[in-house]
C-alpha positions in Angstrom: -142.0 86.9 0.0 -142.7 90.3 -1.6 -145.5 92.3 -0.1 -145.5 95.5 -2.1 -144.7 95.8 -5.7 -144.2 99.1 -7.7 -145.3 98.6 -11.3 -144.1 101.4 -13.6 -146.2 101.7 -16.7 -146.7 103.8 -19.8 -149.0 104.2 -22.8 -147.0 101.8 -25.0 -148.2 98.4 -26.1 -146.1 96.8 -23.6 -148.1 98.1 -20.7 -151.2 95.7 -21.0 -148.8 92.7 -21.0 -146.8 94.2 -18.1 -150.1 94.8 -16.0 -151.5 91.3 -16.6 -148.2 89.7 -15.4 -147.8 91.9 -12.5 -151.3 91.2 -11.5 -150.8 87.5 -11.8 -147.6 87.6 -9.9 -149.0 89.7 -6.9 -152.2 87.4 -6.7 -149.9 84.4 -6.5 -147.9 85.7 -3.6 -150.7 87.7 -1.9 -148.8 91.1 -2.6 -150.2 94.5 -3.2 -149.5 96.7 -6.1 -148.8 100.4 -6.8 -149.0 101.3 -10.3 -146.8 104.3 -11.3 -146.7 106.6 -14.2 -143.9 109.1 -14.8 -145.3 111.4 -17.4 -142.7 113.5 -19.3 -142.8 117.4 -18.8 -144.3 118.3 -22.1 -144.4 121.9 -21.1 -140.6 122.0 -21.3 -140.6 121.1 -25.0 -141.0 123.7 -27.7 -144.4 122.8 -28.9 -145.5 121.8 -25.4 -144.3 125.2 -23.8 -146.4 127.1 -26.7 -149.5 125.1 -26.1 -148.9 125.6 -22.1 -148.6 129.2 -22.5 -151.6 129.6 -24.6 -153.9 127.4 -22.4 -152.2 126.3 -19.2 -155.3 124.9 -17.4 -156.4 122.8 -20.5 -152.8 121.6 -21.0 -152.4 120.5 -17.4 -155.8 119.0 -17.3 -155.2 116.9 -20.4 -151.8 115.7 -19.2 -153.2 114.6 -15.8 -156.3 112.9 -17.3 -154.3 110.9 -19.5 -152.1 109.6 -16.7 -155.2 108.9 -14.4 -157.0 107.1 -17.3 -154.0 104.9 -17.8 -153.7 104.2 -14.0 -157.5 103.7 -13.5 -157.3 100.9 -16.2 -154.4 99.2 -14.4 -156.3 99.4 -11.1 -159.4 98.0 -12.7 -157.2 95.1 -13.9 -155.9 94.4 -10.4 -159.4 94.7 -8.8 -160.9 92.2 -11.4 -158.3 89.6 -10.1 -158.9 90.6 -6.4 -155.5 92.1 -5.9 -155.1 95.2 -3.9 -153.7 98.2 -5.6 -153.1 101.9 -5.7 -151.6 104.2 -8.2 -149.3 107.2 -8.4 -148.2 109.7 -11.1 -145.5 112.2 -11.2 -144.0 114.6 -13.8 -140.4 114.0 -14.7 -138.0 114.0 -17.6 -135.8 111.3 -15.8 -138.3 108.5 -15.3 -135.8 106.0 -13.9 -135.2 108.5 -10.9 -138.9 109.0 -10.4 -139.4 105.3 -10.2 -136.7 104.9 -7.6 -138.0 107.8 -5.6 -141.6 106.4 -5.7 -140.4 102.8 -4.7 -138.4 104.3 -1.8 -141.2 106.7 -0.6 -143.8 104.0 -0.8 -141.6 101.4 1.0 -142.0 98.9 -1.9 -139.9 95.7 -1.6 -139.9 94.9 -5.5 -139.9 96.7 -8.8 -141.9 94.9 -11.5 -141.3 96.3 -14.9 -140.8 95.4 -18.5 -137.9 96.1 -21.0 -138.7 97.7 -24.4 -136.5 95.2 -26.1 -134.2 97.4 -27.9 -131.3 95.8 -29.7 -127.9 96.6 -30.8 -127.0 100.4 -31.4 -130.5 101.6 -30.6 -130.0 100.2 -27.2 -126.6 101.7 -26.7 -127.7 105.2 -27.9 -131.2 105.5 -26.6 -130.8 103.5 -23.4 -133.3 101.8 -21.3 -135.2 102.9 -18.3 -135.2 99.5 -17.1 -131.6 99.2 -17.5 -131.0 102.5 -15.5 -133.2 101.3 -12.9 -131.2 98.0 -12.6 -128.0 99.9 -12.3 -129.0 102.4 -9.7 -131.5 100.7 -7.3 -131.1 98.7 -4.2 -134.2 97.0 -4.4 -134.8 93.7 -6.3 -136.2 94.3 -9.8 -138.2 91.8 -11.6 -138.2 92.3 -15.4 -141.1 90.9 -17.3 -140.5 88.9 -20.4 -142.3 91.4 -22.8 -140.5 93.0 -25.6 -142.0 95.4 -28.2 -139.8 93.9 -31.0 -141.9 90.6 -30.7 -145.0 91.0 -32.9 -148.1 90.3 -31.1 -150.6 87.9 -32.9 -154.0 89.1 -34.0 -155.5 86.9 -31.2 -153.1 88.7 -28.6 -154.1 92.2 -29.8 -157.8 91.4 -30.0 -157.7 90.0 -26.4 -155.8 93.1 -25.1 -158.3 95.5 -26.8 -161.3 93.6 -25.4 -159.8 93.6 -21.9 -158.9 97.1 -22.1 -162.3 98.2 -23.1 -163.5 96.1 -20.0 -161.0 98.0 -17.8 -162.0 101.4 -18.9 -165.8 100.6 -18.2 -165.0 99.0 -14.9 -162.8 102.1 -13.9 -165.8 104.3 -14.4 -168.2 102.2 -12.7 -166.0 101.8 -9.7 -165.4 105.6 -9.8 -169.0 106.3 -9.7 -169.4 103.7 -6.7 -166.5 105.6 -5.0 -168.2 109.0 -5.4 -171.5 107.8 -4.0 -169.6 106.3 -0.9 -167.8 109.8 -0.6 -171.2 111.6 -0.8 -172.5 109.3 2.0 -169.5 109.0 4.3 -167.9 112.5 3.8 -171.0 114.7 3.2 -169.6 115.5 -0.2 -172.1 117.6 -2.1 -173.4 115.6 -5.1 -172.1 116.8 -8.6 -175.0 115.9 -10.7 -173.3 117.0 -14.1 -170.4 114.7 -13.2 -172.9 111.8 -12.3 -174.8 112.1 -15.5 -171.5 112.2 -17.5 -170.4 109.0 -16.0 -173.7 107.4 -16.4 -173.6 108.4 -20.1 -170.2 106.8 -20.6 -171.1 103.6 -18.8 -174.2 103.3 -21.1 -173.0 104.8 -24.4 -169.5 103.2 -24.7 -170.9 99.6 -24.4 -174.0 100.2 -26.5 -172.3 102.1 -29.3 -168.9 100.5 -29.4 -168.3 97.4 -27.5 -171.4 95.2 -27.4 -172.2 95.5 -31.2 -168.7 94.3 -31.9 -169.0 91.5 -29.5 -172.1 90.3 -30.9 -171.2 90.7 -34.5 -167.6 89.3 -34.6 -166.5 87.6 -31.3 -169.7 85.9 -30.4 -170.7 85.2 -34.0 -167.5 83.5 -34.9 -167.5 81.5 -31.8 -171.0 80.1 -32.6 -169.8 79.1 -36.0 -166.7 77.2 -34.4 -168.4 75.5 -31.6 -171.8 75.1 -29.8 -170.4 74.6 -26.3 -170.9 78.4 -25.5 -174.2 78.8 -27.2 -176.3 79.0 -24.0 -173.8 81.4 -22.4 -173.7 83.7 -25.5 -177.4 83.6 -25.6 -177.5 85.1 -22.0 -174.9 87.5 -22.8 -176.7 88.9 -25.7 -179.9 89.0 -23.7 -178.1 91.1 -21.0 -176.8 93.4 -23.9 -180.4 94.1 -25.0 -181.9 94.4 -21.4 -179.2 97.0 -20.6 -181.6 99.9 -22.0 -184.2 99.0 -19.4 -181.6 99.3 -16.6 -180.3 102.6 -17.8 -183.8 104.0 -17.9 -184.2 102.9 -14.3 -180.8 104.5 -13.3 -181.7 107.8 -15.3 -185.0 108.0 -13.4 -183.5 107.3 -10.0 -180.9 110.0 -10.7 -183.4 112.7 -11.8 -185.5 112.0 -8.7 -182.5 112.5 -6.5 -181.7 115.7 -8.3 -185.2 117.0 -7.9 -184.9 116.6 -4.2 -187.0 113.3 -3.7 -186.5 112.3 0.0 -184.2 109.5 0.1 -183.3 110.0 -3.6 -179.6 109.5 -3.1 -179.9 106.2 -1.0 -182.3 104.8 -3.8 -180.0 105.8 -6.6 -177.1 104.2 -4.7 -179.1 100.9 -4.4 -180.1 100.8 -7.9 -176.5 101.5 -9.0 -175.2 98.8 -6.7 -177.3 96.2 -8.3 -176.3 97.4 -11.8 -172.5 97.3 -11.0 -172.8 93.7 -9.6 -174.5 92.7 -12.8 -171.6 94.4 -14.8 -168.9 92.5 -12.7 -170.7 89.1 -13.4 -171.1 90.0 -17.1 -167.5 90.8 -17.7 -166.3 88.0 -15.4 -168.4 85.5 -17.7 -166.8 87.0 -20.7 -163.3 87.1 -19.4 -163.4 83.6 -17.7 -165.5 81.8 -20.0 -165.9 83.3 -23.3 -162.4 84.5 -24.2 -160.8 81.3 -23.2 -163.2 79.3 -25.4 -162.4 81.6 -28.2 -158.7 81.0 -27.7 -159.4 77.4 -28.0 -161.7 77.3 -31.1 -161.1 80.4 -33.3 -159.0 80.4 -36.3 -156.3 82.8 -37.5 -158.7 84.4 -40.0 -161.3 84.8 -37.1 -158.9 86.7 -35.0 -157.9 88.8 -38.0 -161.4 89.9 -38.5 -162.0 90.6 -34.7 -158.9 92.5 -34.3 -159.7 94.7 -37.3 -163.2 95.4 -35.8 -162.2 96.0 -32.3 -159.1 97.9 -33.4 -161.3 100.7 -35.1 -162.5 101.6 -31.6 -159.3 103.5 -31.2 -160.9 106.9 -31.6 -164.7 106.3 -31.6 -166.2 109.7 -31.8 -169.7 110.2 -30.5 -170.0 113.9 -31.5 -167.9 116.4 -33.2 -165.6 117.2 -30.4 -164.5 114.4 -28.3 -163.9 110.7 -28.3 -164.9 108.0 -25.6 -161.2 108.1 -24.8 -161.1 111.7 -24.2 -164.1 111.6 -22.2 -162.8 108.7 -20.2 -159.6 110.6 -19.2 -161.8 113.8 -18.4 -164.0 111.7 -16.2 -161.0 110.5 -14.2 -159.8 114.0 -13.7 -163.3 115.2 -12.5 -163.7 112.1 -10.2 -160.1 112.7 -8.6 -161.0 116.4 -8.1 -163.9 115.6 -6.1 -162.2 113.0 -3.9 -161.1 114.1 -0.5 -157.3 114.5 -0.3 
């Protein structure tokens, strides 16, 4: 039985399905996962070289942040399923070699990856990273049955977006918990600006983007098709409304800590731990109960409406400069920078 899987992922639509399949496979066999992302060396391209020369620090930060954001969401998916995972990123214009080097260096006994499903001359000329890995590796490779030439249904796309938003939120919640542990265990000085930014994301993204669309589209359509989830939806909507009070308590606890109140850090950690547990339960109820019920009862026209609504979250701007997506990537960078090596 395989014990340690390397799972190469990218930012393509394949990644979400690949992650879900890898997590399910690892959970069944009791294996652990390392998610791996080989980002291209954009600084070596014409436009990239110019941007890197003009603002090298910002260029490098953006590239690293995008990779960390991608990997953080993958780890969140594994964590939600109770699967042990880690992640690794590398810069390489030869991704198949980077994958092989990572697998060897980490001692993995299986590479789990997807094929992009190219056909005909496109496959011959463009080649396939998966194919190159298969040709050169001495390790077993499990190729997931996911291909980008198969059009995902509205239901599949909607579920992928909803779960992806849960993963983003879970990654920041987990990241804040990790920082609090580091502050306690490693005498790390608290970065209150970062803590405030993470708290802002955890509150603003669900309140402004995620919850309203759940209420108006997913929950509303499900109520129309069946009454079996009414009590559960009532409770979830109540939790959406009560979130404001929870965040008021969190902001007050953080302010007291920053002001030097004795025991302020410990108090904030306790309040946030209660909040985090409520979030795991809330997202678990949605993913384990609501989404399966939606798959059973909703119709094609319902899913078309839902995917259109949630699809507009692709670049949700909360100010003139940045999107939640960009903030998420930046938070992953900042949190990584504060973690001990």
